[in-house]
C-alpha positions, 0 to 999 in steps of 0.5 A: 611151656615154661615148666618143661624148659625150667626142668630140662635137666630132668628130661630122660627116658627108659631103656625101652623108650630109647630104643623106641625113639631110635627106631621112630626117628631112624637114629643110630646115635647112642643117646637119643635123649640128646637128639630130643633135647635139641629138638625141645630147645629149638627156636621153632619148637612149640611146647603144649601140655595136654593132660599128663603129657607135654608135646614138643613139636617142630616142623619135623618131629613130635616128642611126647614127655610125661609132665610128672616124671619128665620121661620122654615116652616117644618121638615121631617124625612128621609124615608128609600128607598127600593131597587127594 
């Protein structure tokens, strides 16, 4: 979505959001927003908007961003699905 990328400098998170992102993505870095920005700007990332949120999804991650405030709400690793 162009609107998200046009406002990339506004993307941020809260202190609680940063902790949640570190935990969910198993990060040890001090700035999880930088990791998320790298994913959002990735060549293979698909950005969609559903209701009040943007979703930035690549082959490994899904990042949820509030469309009004540009706050990263959460980020998750995709899990491999087992057949059967």
